[in-house]
Structures are given as structure tokens and as C-alpha cells.
N, C-alpha and C positions, 0 to 999 in steps of 0.2 A: 647126499643131500640135494645137489643141483638138479639130479634129475627127478627127485621129490617135488622139486620148488617148480621144474616145468610141468609135470603131471597135474599139480594144482592148477596153474596159469591155465591149462588147456582146460580141464574140467570147469573152471568159471566162466572161461569163454564159451564153451556149451552151454552152459547154464544159462548165462545172458542171452544166446542166442535163440534158447526155446524160450526165454521169457519174450523176447522181443517179437515172436513168431507169434506167441499164443497171444499179445497183446493185438496184432494185426490181422490176426486171424480170427479171433473169438467175436461173437454176435452175429455170425453170417446167416444163421437159421432166421427163416423168415414168419411172421405171425401167421397161423394159418387162415387168419379172417383178415387179413390184406388183400383188397379187390381192385379194380382198376386196370390201367394201363400206364406206364412209365416212358416220357420220350429224355432222352439225355444225348450228350455230343460227347463222343470219343475220339481218339486219333489211335486208336487200335489197329487200323488199316493204313496207317499213312496220315493221309489228310483229315483233319477234323470233320466228321457227318454225323448224321443223326440216327440214331439206333431208337427201336421202338421192342419194349417187351409189356408181353399181359403177365400180371400179377396173380397168384405168388410165384407160380412155379414155372411157366413158360421161359423159353431160352430167347435172349434177345435177338433181333434182326435188323441188317442196316437199312435205313429207309430212305437216305439221299446217296448219289453218286454222282462223282464227278472229281475235276482237279483243283478245286476252289474249296478252300474251307467254310463251311458253314456253322452258325451257332445261334444260342437264343433263341430256343424253341419254344413255340407256345400251342397248346391244343386248343383246338376250337372247341365250342361250348358242346357240341353234338360227338364229339371224339373222333370226325373221321378225317380231319385236317390238321396240318403243322404249319404254322406260320415260321418263317426264319429270318434270318439276317445273313448277308453275305456280301461281303465286301461292299457296304453303301447301299445295298439294294436290298429288296422284301421279296421273298418266294413265299408259296403254299405249296405243301406236297400233299397229295392225296394218300392217305394211311394204307387203303386196300390194294391200290394200284401202282402207287409209288410215281404219279404223275406229277409233274413240277410245272407252276405257273409262277413266272416272275411277273410281281404286282407293278414295284418301281425301279428305275434303271439306274440311280445312283448318279445322274446328271447334274441335274438343278437341285437337288438334295442328296445328302448320306444319310440315309435311315438305319435305324437300328432300334432293338430291343422291342420287337411288336409285342401287342397283347390284345386280345379280343374285346371287345364289347359283347353283351350278353345274346344280341341278335343274330350271331356267328356270321355275319356280312360285312363289319366294320372294323378296322383294327385304330390303334392308336399306337404312334412308333415315336421316339426321340429323332428329332430330323436336325442336321445341321448344314449351312450351305457348304462349308467349305471345312477341311482339317485345321483344327486351332481356335475355330468360333465356337460360340456358346451353342448348344444343342435346347431348342425348345420341343413341345410338343405337338403333333400334327396327328389329325383326325385324317384317316384316308375310307373312301369309300368306292370300293370298286362297282365297276358298271358291267350288264351282261353284253355290252359290245368290247369289253378289255379295256377300257379308260379307267381312269383311277381319279375321283376328285380329290383334293387336298384342303383341309380347313385347318388354320393354324389355332392350338388351343391355348397356348401360354406364350410368352416373350422371355427367354433366359437372358440376364444382362453381362452376367459374369460367369458362374459355373453352370454346370449342365444341369438341365430339367431331364430325368432319369428314371430308371427302372419303373413305366407305368404299368398299374392294375385296375381295371374298371371293376366299379360297385358292383354288384349281383344285380341292382335293378338297373343298371345302365344308365344312371344321372350323372355319375362323378366319376373323377379318375383320381387316384392317388399318385403321388411319385416322390425322389427326392430331389432337393433342391440345397445345396451347400449342406450335406449332411443332416438336414432336416424333411420331415414328411410334413407334405404340401398335398393339397386336393382341390382340384379345378372344377366347378359345374358347368355340365355341360352344355346347361340350357341358358345361362347368363355370363359364361365366360368368369367368373368371380374364384379368384385362388386365395384361399385361406392355409394359413400355419396351423399343423396339426399337432409337432412337437417341438419342443425347445432343453435347454438345458448342457449337460456336459456329453450326454451319449450322442454317437456319431451314427446316425441310422442309415441302413439299406434293405436294401429288397423289400418291400412292404407288398404282403398280400392280403386278401380279404380271406377270413375264415367262415365269416356269415356275414348277412346284412349289420353293418354297425361294430362291425369287430374286426380287428388288424391282428395282424403278427408280422413282425420285423426284425432284422437281425440287427446287432449295435456292438461299438466299441467304444469303451473309455479308459484311456491310456494301456496297459496291459492287459485289461480285462475286456472279454466279449460275452456275448450273451444271446438270448431271444427272449423280445417281449410280445405279451399280448395286451392290445390296446381297445379301448370303448371308447369310438368317436364321440358319442354324446355326451361322456363326463369328462374324454381325454385322461382316462386314469390309467396308469400302466401296470400290467402285473407281469414280473420278471418269472419266464419260465425254467431260464437255464441261466447260470452266469460259472466263467470260468477259463481256462487257456483255451479252447477247441474256439476256433475263426471259422464261421459259416459264411461262405460269399454270398450265397443264394439261396433261399426257401421256396417250397412249392406245396402247399398243403392238399393232403387229400381229398376229393369229390365229397366223403363223407363227415370230413375234419378230425380224423381220428388220428393221422398220421401225419408228420411232415417229411418231404423228401428234401435233403440239403447237399450243398457243396460246402466238404468239408475241406479246408485246405490245410490245416496243421492245428495239432492240440499239445500244447504245451504239458499236458498231465502224461503223458506217453514215457516211459522210460527211456533215456539217451540212445541205447543199442536200438530202439524201437524206432526212434526218431532217425538215426542214422541210416537205417536198413529201410524205413518207411516208406509208404505210398505216396504217390503223385496224388493230386487232388483228386477227392472218390466223391462219389453219391452215396450217403449216408439216409438210413430211418430214426426218426425220432418219433416218440409216442405224442400225445397230446399234452402231455405235462413236459415236453420237453427233455426226457429221457432216452438217450440214444440206445437203440435194441437192438441193430442189426446192420450189416453194410448191404447195399443194394448192386452197387458198381465200384469196385476199388482194384487196382493193380500198383505193383512197384514199377511197372514199364511204362503202363500208359495212362494219359490222364483222362478221367470221367468226370464230366460236371453238367450243369446248367439243366437238373431235372425239372419235367412239368409234367401234370397228372391230367390222364384222359379216362371215361369211363368205359 
């Protein structure tokens, strides 16, 4: 009887392992209509670096090399360069050659979270004087001689002004301040609040002119909303136990590349054996349809799309 009990326990363990494996491995086939290129951060080779992948079939290739970790990539509008942060500095790497140019040195200002303006020349960053001080948004204007002009856009007094994204027409920048969506007008510098209520918003990104998508949390619930800026109405695309840290809409607006931290809906064993943060693919309705970059050994995160 004891041997039979042990056999049952072993079979149950195998079954649970299979269920966990299926939960982790399912949905890895990419939609054939997927297009464009994806840049993301991975520590698969030790230090976090940028990787570039042409979708849907090509394998990724390493884009940056060095001993310092890099992160927060942003693809230029023409898809030829990627801006990134590196210990308070902002760099730009050419996709074709891998040549890196450092724009800011991290001395007077500690810069992070770069985003391009539609002209492909200027960038907006979240900048702070020193560690522990609030971060505000700054506009960077690189010149042909290598100098970079800096223009403050906002003045944070408590929490950080973070996660900037430029509007498609280049007239404004949306960002997050104290878990609320904000917008700064680049013409007159006016700052307006776009969201309120109990949801804590993060990672706003433009889907199209006048329309945003953002991730949010409220208590133990997490989700993604689409927002019409004209009416400030919100449409919940997905709500549940999956926590998405960053969002990146595809150029055609048909998909979202997200950084998924965890999913409370997974079986307990799947969570125990689960992956580190990974890059997953959602369709326009918020339904998770496949994994883009995921591993149980290495973290993959912070995706952005290129054409």
C-alpha cells in the first residue's frame, strides 16, 4: 500500500510538472502578420545589454557590448538608431553598425528613460541632479558638433516625472507623476493632468494621435487601459492578475509588446518553476497570444518597436 501511495504521489508530481511546463511554454508561436523589429534588454550574457530582433522569424542579435549595464531602449522614428540609458548617461547605438555615441555624461544631470520626438533629432529624458532628488523632464537637442543643449520641460517637486512619450505630432509629451498621467505642451510649457481615481497608472504610450494605452494597478488587480485624450474616457482592455511593467505598441497598432513581471492566474507550480520577467505579445484587445522573449534563467524586459 505504501508503494502504491508513493507511485500516486510521483505521478501527481509529474502531472503537475507537465501542467506547469505547458503553462510556461504555451503560446510561443508568433502571428504570421507580425512585422517590424523589436529591441529589448536581456542579461543572458551576464551584463544587461540591448538585443535586436526582426519579427516574426529572425533570431535576436546583441546590439550593445560593454561592461556596464544598459536599459530603457527607445527606437528612433526611422528605425535606424536606439537611444538607451547607462548609469545616468544617455547613449545612442546605430542598428546597422553597432556604433555607440554618448550624448550625456551623467555629471551635472543623471538622465534616464529617453524617448524620441517625431523629428528623430531631439529626445526627452527624465533627469535629476543627484540620487534621491525628484526627476523632471528635459528636452535634449544634439548638435552636429557633438554638444547637447538641454531645456527643462517640467519641475517635479516631490515624486518623479517619469516614463515620457512624445505625441505623434510632436507638440506634447505624456508622462507619469505620482501614479497619474500628465501632459506637458512643448509650445507653452503648460502641464495638465490626464487621469485620476484609484488606478495607479504607468508606462503611457501613444497608440495613435489622441489615443493612449497605459498599464495600471488597483489593489491586487492589474490591467491595461486605452484612453481617448479628447474625452478622457478609458476603455479597459484587460484586467486580472498579470502585472505588466512596460508597454510598447507595434507601429501598426495591432499588437503590444509588454514586460510581464508575474501572473497570479498561473498554477502554483508554474509560478514556482516560472520564468523571470519576460517580453510577451498581446493583441489589440489586450489578449496575450504568445511569448516573444522569456526564460527561467535570464530576465528579458523593456521592449520597444522599430519599423
